[in-house]
C-alpha positions as CSV (number, residue, x, y, z in Angstrom):
1,X,-10.4,-11.4,-2.6
2,X,-12.7,-14.0,-4.2
3,X,-13.0,-14.2,-7.9
4,X,-16.0,-16.3,-8.9
5,X,-16.8,-17.8,-12.3
6,X,-20.4,-18.2,-11.5
7,X,-22.8,-15.5,-10.4
8,X,-23.1,-15.0,-6.7
9,X,-26.0,-13.3,-4.9
10,X,-25.5,-9.9,-3.4
11,X,-25.1,-11.4,0.1
12,X,-24.4,-15.0,1.0
13,X,-24.4,-16.0,4.7
14,X,-23.5,-19.4,6.0
15,X,-24.3,-19.7,9.7
16,X,-22.0,-22.6,10.4
17,X,-18.8,-20.6,10.0
18,X,-20.2,-17.0,10.0
19,X,-18.8,-16.4,6.5
20,X,-20.2,-13.5,4.6
21,X,-19.6,-12.5,1.0
22,X,-20.4,-9.1,-0.4
23,X,-20.3,-8.8,-4.2
24,X,-20.1,-5.9,-6.5
25,X,-22.6,-5.7,-9.4
26,X,-23.4,-9.1,-10.9
27,X,-21.3,-8.4,-14.1
28,X,-17.9,-8.1,-12.2
29,X,-18.2,-11.0,-9.7
30,X,-15.6,-9.3,-7.6
31,X,-16.0,-9.9,-3.9
32,X,-14.3,-9.4,-0.6
33,X,-14.7,-11.9,2.2
34,X,-14.9,-11.3,5.9
35,X,-16.1,-13.2,8.8
36,X,-16.2,-12.4,12.5
37,X,-12.5,-13.3,12.7
38,X,-10.8,-11.6,9.8
39,X,-11.2,-9.2,6.9
40,X,-9.4,-9.9,3.5
41,X,-9.0,-7.9,0.3
42,X,-6.5,-7.2,-2.4
43,X,-5.0,-3.8,-3.3
44,X,-2.1,-2.4,-5.3
45,X,1.2,-2.3,-3.4
46,X,1.6,1.4,-4.0
47,X,-0.1,4.4,-5.6
48,X,0.9,4.3,-9.3
49,X,0.9,7.4,-11.5
50,X,1.4,7.2,-15.3
51,X,4.7,8.7,-16.3
52,X,5.0,11.0,-19.3
53,X,8.2,11.5,-21.5
54,X,8.6,14.9,-19.9
55,X,8.8,13.2,-16.5
56,X,11.7,11.0,-17.7
57,X,13.4,14.0,-19.3
58,X,13.2,16.0,-16.1
59,X,14.6,13.1,-14.0
60,X,17.4,12.5,-16.5
61,X,18.4,16.2,-16.6
62,X,18.4,16.5,-12.8
63,X,20.4,13.2,-12.6
64,X,23.0,14.4,-15.1
65,X,23.3,17.8,-13.5
66,X,24.0,16.2,-10.1
67,X,26.4,13.7,-11.7
68,X,28.3,16.5,-13.5
69,X,28.6,18.6,-10.4
70,X,29.9,15.5,-8.5
71,X,32.6,14.9,-11.2
72,X,33.6,18.5,-11.1
73,X,34.1,18.2,-7.4
74,X,36.2,15.0,-7.9
75,X,33.6,12.7,-6.5
76,X,33.2,10.2,-9.3
77,X,31.9,7.4,-7.1
78,X,29.0,9.6,-5.9
79,X,28.3,10.5,-9.6
80,X,28.1,6.8,-10.5
81,X,26.0,6.1,-7.5
82,X,23.5,8.8,-8.5
83,X,23.3,7.6,-12.1
84,X,22.7,3.9,-11.0
85,X,20.3,4.9,-8.3
86,X,18.2,7.1,-10.6
87,X,18.2,4.4,-13.2
88,X,16.9,1.9,-10.7
89,X,14.4,4.3,-9.3
90,X,13.0,5.1,-12.8
91,X,12.7,1.4,-13.7
92,X,10.8,0.8,-10.4
93,X,8.6,3.8,-10.9
94,X,7.6,2.8,-14.4
95,X,6.3,-0.7,-13.5
96,X,2.7,-1.4,-12.7
97,X,2.1,-2.2,-9.0
98,X,1.4,-5.8,-8.1
99,X,-1.9,-6.6,-6.3
100,X,-1.1,-7.9,-2.8
101,X,-3.5,-9.7,-0.6
102,X,-4.2,-8.0,2.7
103,X,-5.7,-9.7,5.8
104,X,-6.6,-8.4,9.2
105,X,-7.1,-11.3,11.7
106,X,-7.1,-11.7,15.5
107,X,-3.4,-12.7,15.3
108,X,-2.2,-9.6,13.3
109,X,-2.0,-8.0,9.9
110,X,-0.7,-9.8,6.7
111,X,0.3,-7.6,3.8
112,X,1.5,-9.6,0.9
113,X,4.0,-12.1,2.2
114,X,4.7,-10.2,5.4
115,X,3.0,-10.9,8.7
116,X,2.9,-8.2,11.4
117,X,1.7,-9.5,14.8
118,X,-0.2,-6.9,16.9
119,X,2.7,-7.2,19.5
120,X,5.0,-5.5,16.9
121,X,2.5,-2.7,16.1
122,X,1.9,0.3,18.3
123,X,-1.2,1.9,16.7
124,X,-3.1,2.5,13.5
125,X,-5.0,5.2,11.6
126,X,-7.6,4.7,8.8
127,X,-7.2,7.6,6.4
128,X,-10.3,8.2,4.3
129,X,-9.9,11.9,3.5
130,X,-7.5,11.5,0.6
131,X,-8.1,10.2,-2.9
132,X,-6.7,6.8,-1.9
133,X,-8.0,5.5,1.4
134,X,-5.5,3.5,3.4
135,X,-4.6,2.1,6.7
136,X,-1.4,3.4,8.3
137,X,0.2,1.2,11.0
138,X,2.9,2.5,13.4
139,X,5.5,-0.3,14.0
140,X,7.7,-0.7,17.0
141,X,10.7,-1.2,14.6
142,X,12.8,1.9,14.1
143,X,13.9,1.0,10.6
144,X,10.3,0.5,9.3
145,X,8.3,2.9,11.5
146,X,5.1,3.1,9.3
147,X,3.4,0.4,7.2
148,X,0.7,1.5,4.8
149,X,-2.0,-0.7,3.1
150,X,-4.3,0.7,0.5
151,X,-8.0,0.0,1.0
152,X,-10.1,-1.2,-2.0
153,X,-13.6,-2.7,-2.0
154,X,-13.8,-2.8,1.8
155,X,-15.7,-0.5,4.2
156,X,-13.0,1.5,6.2
157,X,-15.3,1.5,9.2
158,X,-15.2,-2.4,9.3
159,X,-11.4,-2.2,9.3
160,X,-11.4,0.4,12.0
161,X,-13.9,-1.7,14.2
162,X,-11.7,-4.8,13.8
163,X,-8.4,-3.0,14.5
164,X,-9.6,-1.0,17.5
165,X,-10.1,-4.2,19.5
166,X,-6.3,-5.0,19.1
167,X,-4.5,-1.6,18.7
168,X,-5.0,2.0,19.8
169,X,-6.3,4.4,17.2
170,X,-3.9,7.3,16.8
171,X,-3.6,9.9,14.0
172,X,-0.7,9.0,11.6
173,X,0.4,10.3,8.3
174,X,3.1,9.1,5.9
175,X,6.6,10.3,6.4
176,X,7.7,13.5,4.5
177,X,9.9,11.5,2.2
178,X,7.1,9.2,1.1
179,X,4.8,12.2,0.5
180,X,7.5,13.9,-1.6
181,X,8.0,10.7,-3.7
182,X,4.2,10.4,-4.3
183,X,4.1,14.2,-5.2
184,X,6.9,13.8,-7.7
185,X,5.4,10.7,-9.3
186,X,7.6,8.0,-7.9
Protein backbone atom coordinates (compact mmCIF):
# COMPACT_ATOMS: atom_id res chain seq x y z
CA UNK A 1 0.00 0.00 0.00
CA UNK A 2 1.33 3.42 -0.88
CA UNK A 3 0.25 6.45 1.10
CA UNK A 4 1.03 9.64 -0.71
CA UNK A 5 1.19 13.12 0.74
CA UNK A 6 0.90 14.70 -2.66
CA UNK A 7 -1.86 14.13 -5.21
CA UNK A 8 -1.27 11.38 -7.71
CA UNK A 9 -3.00 11.00 -11.02
CA UNK A 10 -5.56 8.23 -11.48
CA UNK A 11 -2.99 6.11 -13.29
CA UNK A 12 0.77 6.43 -13.34
CA UNK A 13 2.81 4.17 -15.60
CA UNK A 14 6.58 4.10 -15.78
CA UNK A 15 7.81 2.02 -18.67
CA UNK A 16 11.30 1.39 -17.30
CA UNK A 17 10.12 -0.96 -14.53
CA UNK A 18 6.50 -1.63 -15.51
CA UNK A 19 5.26 -0.04 -12.29
CA UNK A 20 1.60 0.93 -12.22
CA UNK A 21 -0.21 2.83 -9.50
CA UNK A 22 -3.97 2.87 -9.20
CA UNK A 23 -5.44 5.47 -6.84
CA UNK A 24 -8.77 5.91 -5.18
CA UNK A 25 -10.50 9.30 -5.48
CA UNK A 26 -8.08 12.23 -5.17
CA UNK A 27 -9.14 13.11 -1.62
CA UNK A 28 -7.92 9.84 -0.05
CA UNK A 29 -4.60 9.30 -1.86
CA UNK A 30 -4.84 5.60 -1.01
CA UNK A 31 -3.21 3.39 -3.61
CA UNK A 32 -2.20 -0.15 -4.23
CA UNK A 33 0.82 -0.95 -6.31
CA UNK A 34 1.36 -3.77 -8.73
CA UNK A 35 3.75 -4.52 -11.48
CA UNK A 36 4.07 -7.47 -13.77
CA UNK A 37 5.97 -9.31 -11.03
CA UNK A 38 3.95 -8.74 -7.84
CA UNK A 39 0.74 -7.43 -6.30
CA UNK A 40 0.77 -5.68 -2.91
CA UNK A 41 -1.95 -4.38 -0.60
CA UNK A 42 -2.77 -4.07 3.10
CA UNK A 43 -5.77 -5.58 4.84
CA UNK A 44 -6.94 -6.30 8.39
CA UNK A 45 -5.50 -9.50 9.82
CA UNK A 46 -9.01 -10.81 10.60
CA UNK A 47 -12.68 -9.84 10.33
CA UNK A 48 -13.54 -7.69 13.34
CA UNK A 49 -17.04 -7.36 14.78
CA UNK A 50 -17.84 -4.79 17.44
CA UNK A 51 -18.70 -6.48 20.75
CA UNK A 52 -21.62 -5.34 22.88
CA UNK A 53 -21.92 -5.68 26.65
CA UNK A 54 -24.48 -8.45 26.08
CA UNK A 55 -21.84 -10.44 24.19
CA UNK A 56 -19.44 -10.21 27.15
CA UNK A 57 -22.22 -11.19 29.58
CA UNK A 58 -23.07 -14.28 27.49
CA UNK A 59 -19.42 -15.33 27.26
CA UNK A 60 -18.99 -14.81 31.02
CA UNK A 61 -22.12 -16.80 31.91
CA UNK A 62 -21.14 -19.69 29.63
CA UNK A 63 -17.60 -19.67 31.02
CA UNK A 64 -18.74 -19.66 34.64
CA UNK A 65 -21.27 -22.42 33.94
CA UNK A 66 -18.61 -24.67 32.42
CA UNK A 67 -16.21 -23.83 35.27
CA UNK A 68 -18.81 -24.63 37.95
CA UNK A 69 -19.67 -27.94 36.28
CA UNK A 70 -15.96 -28.76 36.16
CA UNK A 71 -15.54 -27.97 39.87
CA UNK A 72 -18.58 -30.12 40.75
CA UNK A 73 -16.97 -32.98 38.80
CA UNK A 74 -13.71 -32.43 40.78
CA UNK A 75 -11.79 -31.09 37.79
CA UNK A 76 -10.46 -27.81 39.17
CA UNK A 77 -7.55 -27.60 36.72
CA UNK A 78 -9.97 -27.75 33.77
CA UNK A 79 -12.10 -25.01 35.40
CA UNK A 80 -9.03 -22.78 35.75
CA UNK A 81 -8.02 -23.54 32.17
CA UNK A 82 -11.51 -22.57 30.91
CA UNK A 83 -11.53 -19.29 32.86
CA UNK A 84 -8.01 -18.30 31.75
CA UNK A 85 -8.71 -19.37 28.16
CA UNK A 86 -11.96 -17.40 27.88
CA UNK A 87 -10.33 -14.34 29.47
CA UNK A 88 -7.54 -14.48 26.92
CA UNK A 89 -9.99 -15.07 24.08
CA UNK A 90 -12.13 -12.08 25.16
CA UNK A 91 -9.08 -9.81 25.32
CA UNK A 92 -8.02 -10.94 21.85
CA UNK A 93 -11.56 -10.58 20.44
CA UNK A 94 -11.98 -7.03 21.75
CA UNK A 95 -8.84 -5.57 20.17
CA UNK A 96 -8.88 -3.93 16.77
CA UNK A 97 -7.14 -5.94 14.03
CA UNK A 98 -3.75 -4.78 12.83
CA UNK A 99 -3.34 -3.97 9.16
CA UNK A 100 -0.90 -6.39 7.58
CA UNK A 101 0.90 -6.00 4.27
CA UNK A 102 0.15 -8.74 1.75
CA UNK A 103 2.33 -9.43 -1.28
CA UNK A 104 1.95 -11.98 -4.06
CA UNK A 105 5.18 -12.37 -6.02
CA UNK A 106 6.76 -14.97 -8.31
CA UNK A 107 8.56 -16.47 -5.28
CA UNK A 108 5.49 -16.91 -3.09
CA UNK A 109 3.01 -15.16 -0.83
CA UNK A 110 3.93 -12.86 2.07
CA UNK A 111 1.27 -12.11 4.68
CA UNK A 112 2.55 -9.84 7.40
CA UNK A 113 5.90 -11.15 8.54
CA UNK A 114 5.35 -14.68 7.20
CA UNK A 115 6.50 -15.88 3.80
CA UNK A 116 4.89 -18.89 2.12
CA UNK A 117 6.80 -20.17 -0.93
CA UNK A 118 4.66 -21.76 -3.64
CA UNK A 119 6.42 -25.08 -2.94
CA UNK A 120 4.70 -25.15 0.48
CA UNK A 121 1.24 -24.34 -0.92
CA UNK A 122 -1.04 -26.81 -2.72
CA UNK A 123 -3.78 -24.61 -4.16
CA UNK A 124 -5.81 -21.43 -3.71
CA UNK A 125 -9.33 -20.08 -3.98
CA UNK A 126 -10.43 -16.44 -4.37
CA UNK A 127 -13.73 -16.09 -2.51
CA UNK A 128 -15.76 -13.10 -3.70
CA UNK A 129 -19.32 -14.18 -2.87
CA UNK A 130 -19.18 -13.27 0.82
CA UNK A 131 -19.25 -9.82 2.40
CA UNK A 132 -15.48 -9.98 2.92
CA UNK A 133 -13.56 -11.07 -0.20
CA UNK A 134 -10.50 -13.12 0.58
CA UNK A 135 -7.90 -15.51 -0.78
CA UNK A 136 -7.75 -18.94 0.84
CA UNK A 137 -4.55 -20.92 0.40
CA UNK A 138 -4.25 -24.63 1.15
CA UNK A 139 -0.90 -25.38 2.74
CA UNK A 140 1.01 -28.64 2.70
CA UNK A 141 1.53 -28.33 6.47
CA UNK A 142 -0.93 -30.37 8.51
CA UNK A 143 -0.96 -28.06 11.53
CA UNK A 144 -1.80 -24.98 9.44
CA UNK A 145 -3.84 -26.35 6.57
CA UNK A 146 -5.55 -23.13 5.42
CA UNK A 147 -4.14 -19.60 5.22
CA UNK A 148 -6.58 -16.75 4.65
CA UNK A 149 -5.83 -13.22 3.45
CA UNK A 150 -8.54 -10.57 3.19
CA UNK A 151 -8.70 -8.58 -0.05
CA UNK A 152 -9.04 -4.79 0.03
CA UNK A 153 -8.57 -2.23 -2.75
CA UNK A 154 -7.34 -4.88 -5.21
CA UNK A 155 -9.20 -6.51 -8.06
CA UNK A 156 -9.71 -10.20 -7.15
CA UNK A 157 -9.36 -11.16 -10.82
CA UNK A 158 -5.81 -9.74 -10.88
CA UNK A 159 -4.96 -11.85 -7.84
CA UNK A 160 -6.46 -14.93 -9.46
CA UNK A 161 -4.59 -14.32 -12.73
CA UNK A 162 -1.29 -13.98 -10.85
CA UNK A 163 -1.79 -17.05 -8.66
CA UNK A 164 -3.06 -19.38 -11.39
CA UNK A 165 0.40 -19.28 -13.00
CA UNK A 166 1.93 -20.77 -9.82
CA UNK A 167 -0.81 -22.78 -8.06
CA UNK A 168 -3.86 -24.77 -9.04
CA UNK A 169 -7.22 -23.16 -8.40
CA UNK A 170 -9.40 -25.36 -6.21
CA UNK A 171 -12.52 -24.53 -4.21
CA UNK A 172 -11.71 -24.00 -0.51
CA UNK A 173 -13.66 -22.74 2.42
CA UNK A 174 -12.58 -21.93 5.96
CA UNK A 175 -12.63 -24.77 8.48
CA UNK A 176 -15.82 -25.23 10.52
CA UNK A 177 -14.18 -23.97 13.72
CA UNK A 178 -13.13 -20.70 12.04
CA UNK A 179 -16.65 -20.22 10.65
CA UNK A 180 -18.13 -20.80 14.12
CA UNK A 181 -15.74 -18.29 15.69
CA UNK A 182 -16.69 -15.67 13.08
CA UNK A 183 -20.40 -16.43 13.57
CA UNK A 184 -20.16 -15.99 17.36
CA UNK A 185 -18.19 -12.77 17.01
CA UNK A 186 -14.71 -13.93 17.92
